[in-house]
C-alpha positions as CSV (number, residue, x, y, z in Angstrom):
1,M,149.5,29.9,-80.1
2,R,149.4,26.1,-79.9
3,I,152.1,26.0,-77.2
4,E,150.2,28.7,-75.2
5,S,147.0,26.8,-75.2
6,F,148.9,23.6,-74.2
7,Y,150.3,25.3,-71.1
8,C,147.0,27.2,-70.4
9,T,145.2,23.8,-70.3
10,K,147.8,22.4,-67.9
11,L,147.5,25.5,-65.7
12,H,143.7,25.2,-65.6
13,S,144.1,21.5,-64.6
14,A,146.5,22.5,-61.9
15,L,144.1,25.2,-60.6
16,N,141.3,22.7,-60.6
17,A,143.4,20.3,-58.5
18,I,144.2,23.0,-56.0
19,H,140.6,24.0,-55.8
20,E,139.7,20.3,-55.2
21,C,142.1,20.3,-52.2
22,F,141.7,23.7,-50.6
23,E,138.9,26.0,-49.7
24,P,139.0,29.1,-52.0
25,S,140.7,32.1,-50.6
26,K,139.9,35.6,-51.8
27,D,142.2,38.6,-51.7
28,P,140.7,41.0,-49.2
29,Y,141.5,44.0,-51.3
30,T,140.5,42.8,-54.8
31,N,138.2,39.9,-53.9
32,R,140.1,37.8,-56.5
33,D,140.9,34.1,-56.1
34,I,144.4,34.0,-54.6
35,A,145.2,30.5,-56.0
36,E,144.2,31.6,-59.5
37,D,146.5,34.7,-59.3
38,I,149.4,32.5,-58.1
39,V,148.9,29.7,-60.7
40,F,148.6,32.1,-63.6
41,D,151.2,34.5,-62.2
42,L,148.7,37.4,-62.6
43,E,149.4,41.0,-61.7
44,S,147.2,42.2,-58.9
45,D,146.3,45.6,-57.6
46,S,146.5,44.1,-54.1
47,E,149.1,44.7,-51.4
48,L,149.9,41.0,-51.7
49,N,152.9,40.1,-53.9
50,L,151.7,37.1,-55.9
51,R,154.2,37.5,-58.8
52,G,157.0,35.2,-59.7
53,F,155.4,31.9,-59.0
54,Y,155.8,28.8,-61.1
55,T,153.4,25.9,-61.2
56,V,154.6,22.3,-61.5
57,V,152.3,19.4,-62.2
58,L,152.3,15.7,-61.8
59,E,150.3,13.7,-64.4
60,R,149.5,10.1,-65.0
61,R,149.5,8.9,-68.6
62,D,147.3,6.0,-69.7
63,D,149.5,3.8,-71.9
64,D,146.6,2.4,-73.8
65,D,145.2,5.7,-75.2
66,G,147.9,8.2,-74.1
67,H,145.3,10.2,-72.1
68,E,146.9,12.3,-69.3
69,E,145.2,12.8,-66.0
70,M,146.2,15.5,-63.4
71,V,147.5,13.8,-60.2
72,G,148.7,16.9,-58.4
73,A,150.2,20.3,-58.5
74,A,152.5,22.6,-56.6
75,T,153.4,26.3,-56.8
76,V,156.9,27.5,-56.2
77,R,158.6,30.9,-56.0
78,I,162.4,31.4,-55.9
79,N,163.9,34.4,-54.3
80,K,167.6,34.9,-53.4
81,G,168.4,31.2,-53.5
82,V,165.5,30.1,-51.4
83,A,162.4,28.3,-52.7
84,E,159.0,28.8,-51.3
85,V,156.3,26.2,-51.9
86,P,153.0,27.6,-50.6
87,L,150.6,25.2,-52.3
88,V,150.9,21.5,-52.8
89,A,147.8,19.6,-53.9
90,T,147.2,15.9,-54.5
91,R,143.8,15.1,-55.9
92,P,141.7,12.9,-53.5
93,Q,141.7,9.7,-55.7
94,F,145.6,9.7,-55.7
95,R,146.2,10.3,-52.0
96,R,148.1,7.8,-49.9
97,L,149.9,6.5,-52.9
98,G,153.1,8.4,-52.6
99,M,152.2,10.9,-55.4
100,C,153.0,14.0,-53.3
101,R,156.4,12.6,-52.4
102,I,157.1,11.9,-56.1
103,L,156.1,15.5,-57.0
104,M,158.2,17.0,-54.2
105,N,161.2,14.8,-54.9
106,E,161.2,15.9,-58.6
107,L,160.7,19.5,-57.7
108,E,163.6,19.4,-55.2
109,N,165.8,17.7,-57.8
110,R,165.0,20.5,-60.3
111,L,165.6,23.2,-57.8
112,M,169.0,21.7,-56.8
113,E,169.9,21.7,-60.6
114,L,169.2,25.4,-60.5
115,G,171.5,25.8,-57.5
116,I,168.7,26.3,-55.0
117,E,169.6,24.6,-51.7
118,R,166.9,25.8,-49.3
């Protein structure tokens, strides 16, 4: 239960970062928030296939008190050796600092470790 709440908190922070960066988009069939369905990998009654996504986050940790702050987030789905990254968000106060590049470099490294080349 503790691990679940830890990841749930991270996912909520990632969703907040995405909402900070993008206008909300609703599924035309269900009127649900598409970003939320992607981040939480929720089943939908829609014709859209929003299953199979993973959410990765970049956080900044304050060395003085250990507090972590969400810098940015990305969603990725892997299918047949190809990775799709439909959402990448960097919170406004961290833009133009190379944070998105750090996030994408780390994501690319992890995907290559899994044998994903495209």
